[in-house]
C-alpha positions in Angstrom: 0.0 18.1 6.1 -1.6 14.8 5.2 -4.4 14.3 2.6 -6.7 11.4 1.8 -8.3 11.0 -1.6 -11.1 8.6 -2.5 -11.2 7.8 -6.3 -14.2 5.9 -7.4 -13.1 4.0 -10.5 -14.9 3.2 -13.7 -14.4 -0.5 -14.0 -15.5 -0.5 -17.7 -12.8 2.0 -18.8 -9.9 0.3 -20.5 -7.2 2.3 -18.8 -8.6 1.4 -15.4 -8.6 -2.3 -16.4 -5.0 -2.0 -17.6 -3.8 -0.2 -14.5 -5.4 -2.7 -12.1 -3.7 -5.5 -14.1 -0.2 -3.9 -13.7 0.7 -2.2 -10.4 3.5 -0.2 -12.1 1.0 1.3 -14.5 -1.3 2.2 -11.6 1.5 3.7 -9.6 2.5 5.9 -12.6 -1.1 7.0 -13.1 -1.5 8.0 -9.5 1.8 9.9 -9.5 0.5 12.0 -12.4 -1.7 13.8 -9.8 1.4 15.2 -8.0 4.4 17.4 -8.9 7.0 15.7 -11.1 10.0 15.1 -8.8 13.1 12.9 -9.1 12.5 9.3 -7.8 14.1 9.5 -4.3 12.9 13.0 -3.7 9.4 12.2 -4.8 9.1 9.3 -2.3 10.3 11.5 0.6 8.3 14.6 -0.2 5.1 13.2 -1.7 4.5 10.4 0.8 2.1 8.6 -1.5 0.5 5.5 -0.2 -2.6 3.8 -1.7 -4.9 0.8 -1.5 -7.4 -0.6 -4.0 -10.7 -1.4 -2.4 -12.8 -3.9 -4.4 -16.4 -5.1 -4.0 -18.7 -5.3 -2.1 -17.9 -1.6 -1.8 -17.7 0.4 -5.1 -14.4 -0.2 -6.8 -12.2 2.7 -5.5 -8.7 3.7 -4.5 -7.7 5.4 -1.3 -4.6 7.6 -1.8 -2.8 9.2 1.1 -0.2 11.9 0.5 1.8 14.6 2.1 1.1 17.0 -0.8 -2.3 18.1 -2.1 -3.1 16.1 -5.3 -4.5 17.6 -8.5 -6.5 14.9 -10.2 -7.3 16.9 -13.4 -4.6 14.8 -15.1 -6.8 11.7 -15.0 -8.9 11.0 -18.1 -12.5 12.0 -17.6 -13.7 8.5 -17.9 -11.3 7.1 -15.3 -13.5 8.0 -12.3 -17.3 7.9 -11.9 -17.4 10.9 -9.5 -15.5 13.9 -8.5 -12.5 12.8 -6.4 -13.1 13.3 -2.6 -10.1 15.0 -1.0 -9.8 15.8 2.7 -7.2 16.7 5.2 -6.6 14.2 8.0 -3.9 16.0 10.0 -6.2 16.7 12.9 -7.3 13.1 13.2 -3.7 11.9 13.3 -2.7 14.6 15.8 -5.4 13.6 18.2 -4.3 10.0 18.5 -3.0 9.2 22.0 -1.3 6.3 23.9 -3.8 3.6 25.0 -6.3 4.4 22.3 -8.0 1.5 20.5 -8.7 1.9 16.8 -10.2 -0.3 14.1 -7.7 -0.8 11.3 -7.2 -2.1 7.8 -3.9 -2.9 6.2 -3.2 -4.5 2.8 0.4 -5.7 3.0 3.0 -7.8 1.3 4.5 -9.8 4.3 8.0 -10.9 3.4 11.2 -12.1 4.9 14.8 -11.7 3.7 16.7 -14.8 3.0 19.8 -14.3 5.1 21.9 -17.4 4.3 22.6 -18.9 1.0 19.6 -20.8 -0.3 19.0 -22.3 -3.7 15.7 -22.6 -5.4 15.3 -23.8 -9.0 19.0 -23.5 -9.5 19.1 -19.8 -8.3 20.7 -18.4 -5.2 18.2 -16.5 -3.0 20.6 -15.1 -0.4 19.7 -11.5 0.4 16.4 -11.6 -1.5 12.9 -11.1 -0.2 10.4 -14.0 -0.3 6.7 -13.9 0.5 5.4 -15.3 3.8 2.6 -17.6 2.9 1.7 -19.2 6.3 -0.9 -17.3 8.2 0.9 -17.8 11.5 4.0 -16.2 10.0 2.0 -13.4 8.5 0.4 -12.5 11.9 3.8 -12.7 13.6 5.2 -10.3 10.9 2.4 -7.8 11.6 3.0 -8.2 15.4 6.7 -7.3 14.8 5.7 -4.3 12.7 3.5 -3.2 15.5 6.3 -3.3 18.0 8.3 -0.9 15.9 5.3 1.1 14.8 3.9 2.0 18.2 0.9 -0.4 18.4 -0.1 -3.8 19.5 -2.8 -6.1 18.1 -6.0 -6.6 20.1 -7.8 -8.7 17.4 -7.0 -9.4 13.8 -8.2 -11.5 10.9 -6.6 -12.1 7.6 -8.2 -12.1 4.1 -6.4 -14.0 1.4 -9.1 -13.5 -1.2 -7.7 -10.1 -2.2 -6.1 -10.2 -5.7 -2.4 -10.8 -5.9 -0.5 -7.8 -7.3 1.3 -8.1 -10.6 3.8 -5.9 -12.4 5.6 -6.2 -15.7 9.1 -4.6 -15.2 9.9 -1.9 -17.8 13.0 -2.7 -19.8 16.1 -0.9 -18.6 17.9 -1.3 -22.0 16.6 -1.9 -25.5 17.4 -5.6 -25.4 16.1 -6.1 -21.8 12.6 -7.6 -22.7 12.1 -11.1 -21.3 8.4 -10.8 -20.7 8.7 -11.6 -17.0 5.7 -10.8 -14.7 6.4 -10.2 -11.1 3.8 -11.3 -8.5 3.6 -9.9 -5.0 1.8 -11.8 -2.3 -1.2 -9.7 -1.0 -2.8 -10.1 2.4 -5.5 -7.9 4.0 -5.5 -7.5 7.8 -8.6 -6.2 9.5 -9.0 -5.8 13.3 -8.5 -3.7 16.3 -5.2 -2.3 17.6 -4.1 -0.4 20.7 -1.7 2.5 20.4 1.4 2.1 22.6 3.5 5.0 21.3 1.5 7.7 19.6 4.5 9.4 17.9 5.8 6.2 16.4 2.3 5.2 15.4 1.8 8.5 13.6 5.1 7.8 11.7 3.7 4.3 10.7 0.5 6.0 9.5 2.3 8.5 7.3 5.3 6.3 6.3 3.4 3.0 5.7 4.1 -0.5 6.8 6.2 -3.2 5.1 7.5 -3.4 1.5 5.9 -2.7 -1.8 4.5 0.7 -1.0 4.8 1.7 -4.6 2.6 -1.2 -5.5 -0.4 -0.5 -3.3 0.8 -2.0 0.0 1.4 -0.4 3.4 -1.4 2.1 3.9 -2.7 1.6 7.4 -6.2 3.0 7.7 -7.7 3.6 11.2 -11.1 4.6 12.6 -12.7 4.9 16.0 -13.9 1.7 17.6 
């Protein structure tokens, strides 16, 4: 089963403001709407993906999950309307090879540094770094399409979406250095063609790219 929720946020509520400023806080708030499971098990069983949608549409969050959410845990002032929840299984099941669909994806395109590289006196070997060149970002999405059962027909990038920030929680009492992590954020909008419906459905439910806990990877589709 796959569910899609639309949460229309109250931008004046202090907790909404705090959550939008720290993706770890937002992730924790959204997970409060689901059963409390251990970390690895939760990721596998809940299948939570989400994306913040900002103006010109009303400020809202789309949340996709494999388990029905219960949003009664949210403070009453957090949302401006009753959460809209619907099943989308039938829509996904009806997708077929050769079908063209409009899509939106907010992603964190990255590459892994494979050989030893030093920046600012630090070794970056094995670490992920953001792709900042549009050509590289589009090539990244093309590769994701090859593995995800689709190919791009047309696509445009939007770099005006806010960067995502998180303040890591201290693992030990003395582990507080005030670091803020920033994740590059790119929104892709366009039209795709399904080349392998089964793999494409897996991409829809599993998400695309890294940073899924931070609001990246939800691929939304609609009829052309």
